[in-house]
C-alpha positions as CSV (number, residue, x, y, z in Angstrom):
1,M,-248.5,-54.6,26.8
2,R,-249.0,-57.8,25.1
3,K,-252.1,-59.9,26.0
4,T,-251.8,-61.0,29.6
5,L,-253.9,-62.8,32.2
6,L,-255.2,-59.6,33.8
7,T,-258.7,-60.7,34.4
8,D,-261.5,-58.7,36.0
9,A,-261.0,-60.8,39.2
10,V,-257.3,-60.0,39.4
11,L,-258.0,-56.3,38.8
12,C,-260.8,-56.3,41.4
13,K,-258.5,-57.8,43.9
14,A,-256.0,-55.1,43.2
15,V,-258.6,-52.4,43.9
16,A,-259.6,-54.1,47.1
17,E,-256.0,-54.0,48.3
18,M,-255.7,-50.3,47.3
19,E,-258.8,-49.5,49.2
20,Q,-257.0,-50.8,52.2
21,G,-254.0,-48.5,51.5
22,L,-251.8,-51.1,49.7
23,V,-250.6,-48.8,46.9
24,D,-247.1,-49.4,45.6
25,A,-246.4,-45.8,44.6
26,D,-248.3,-42.5,44.6
27,L,-247.1,-40.8,41.5
28,G,-249.0,-37.6,42.1
29,G,-251.7,-35.9,40.2
30,G,-254.2,-38.7,40.9
31,V,-252.0,-41.4,39.5
32,V,-250.9,-44.4,41.5
33,K,-248.9,-47.5,40.6
34,K,-249.9,-51.0,41.7
35,R,-248.1,-54.3,41.0
36,V,-250.5,-57.0,40.0
37,A,-249.6,-60.7,40.2
38,L,-250.2,-62.8,37.2
39,P,-251.1,-66.4,37.7
40,G,-248.0,-68.5,38.5
41,R,-245.7,-65.5,38.7
42,G,-245.9,-63.5,42.0
43,K,-246.0,-59.7,42.0
44,S,-242.3,-59.0,41.5
45,G,-242.3,-60.6,38.1
46,S,-245.7,-59.6,36.9
47,A,-247.6,-56.5,35.6
48,R,-247.4,-52.9,36.8
49,T,-250.7,-51.0,36.5
50,L,-251.2,-47.3,36.7
51,L,-254.5,-46.0,37.9
52,A,-256.3,-42.7,38.0
53,T,-257.9,-42.4,41.4
54,N,-259.4,-40.2,44.0
55,K,-258.4,-43.0,46.5
56,R,-262.0,-43.4,47.6
57,D,-264.5,-44.6,45.1
58,R,-263.0,-44.1,41.7
59,W,-260.3,-46.4,40.4
60,F,-259.5,-46.3,36.6
61,F,-256.9,-48.6,35.2
62,V,-255.3,-46.4,32.6
63,F,-252.0,-48.2,31.7
64,G,-250.3,-51.5,32.2
65,F,-246.9,-53.0,31.5
66,E,-244.8,-55.9,32.4
67,K,-241.4,-55.1,34.0
68,N,-239.6,-57.4,31.5
69,E,-241.0,-55.2,28.7
70,Q,-240.6,-51.8,30.2
71,A,-238.8,-50.6,33.4
72,N,-241.0,-47.6,34.0
73,I,-242.8,-44.7,32.3
74,S,-241.1,-41.5,31.2
75,P,-241.8,-38.1,32.9
76,K,-243.6,-37.1,29.7
77,E,-245.9,-40.2,29.9
78,L,-246.5,-39.5,33.6
79,A,-247.5,-35.9,32.9
80,A,-250.0,-37.1,30.2
81,L,-251.4,-39.7,32.5
82,Q,-251.8,-37.1,35.2
83,L,-253.8,-34.8,32.8
84,Y,-255.9,-37.8,31.8
85,A,-256.5,-38.7,35.5
86,T,-257.7,-35.1,36.1
87,E,-260.3,-35.4,33.3
88,L,-261.4,-39.0,34.3
89,L,-262.0,-38.0,37.9
90,K,-264.2,-35.0,36.8
91,L,-266.7,-37.3,35.0
92,T,-270.2,-37.5,36.4
93,A,-272.0,-40.7,36.9
94,K,-274.0,-40.0,33.7
95,Q,-270.8,-39.4,31.7
96,L,-269.3,-42.6,33.1
97,D,-272.5,-44.6,32.1
98,A,-272.3,-43.1,28.6
99,G,-268.6,-44.1,28.3
100,I,-269.4,-47.7,29.3
101,A,-272.4,-47.8,26.9
102,E,-270.1,-46.5,24.0
103,D,-267.3,-49.0,24.9
104,R,-264.9,-46.2,25.7
105,L,-264.8,-47.4,29.3
106,Q,-265.1,-50.9,30.8
107,E,-266.6,-51.3,34.3
108,I,-265.4,-54.0,36.7
109,C,-266.2,-54.7,40.4
110,H,-269.2,-52.4,40.4
111,D,-271.6,-54.7,42.3
112,Q,-269.1,-56.0,44.8
113,T,-269.0,-54.7,48.4
114,Q,-265.7,-53.9,50.1
115,N,-265.7,-57.2,52.1
116,E,-266.8,-59.4,49.2
117,E,-264.2,-61.5,47.5
118,P,-263.8,-61.0,43.7
119,P,-265.1,-63.8,41.5
120,A,-262.6,-66.6,40.8
């Protein structure tokens, strides 16, 4: 996906919506799809994000694409993402911290409570 306006605030808002059950599609194997509105475009013409999740306290954005660039992912890509999701969801807090420290993972929304609005 080319560079977009998917800011931390936009992604945090998407997580808050999913915590309330607003997921666009459960693709199985710990992978869900969520449409994310880009500024000035509404959700139908914006980005699709795929996340690895346990649907409680772990939400990993693992892939994103714009509908005008790609209609969907292939079954082979989904299978690979499901394997990746399985591995991500097994990570301990210590392993996650190491991934962040080594710039293999990027953390967003960590200090926000469920009822707190994401930063603008």
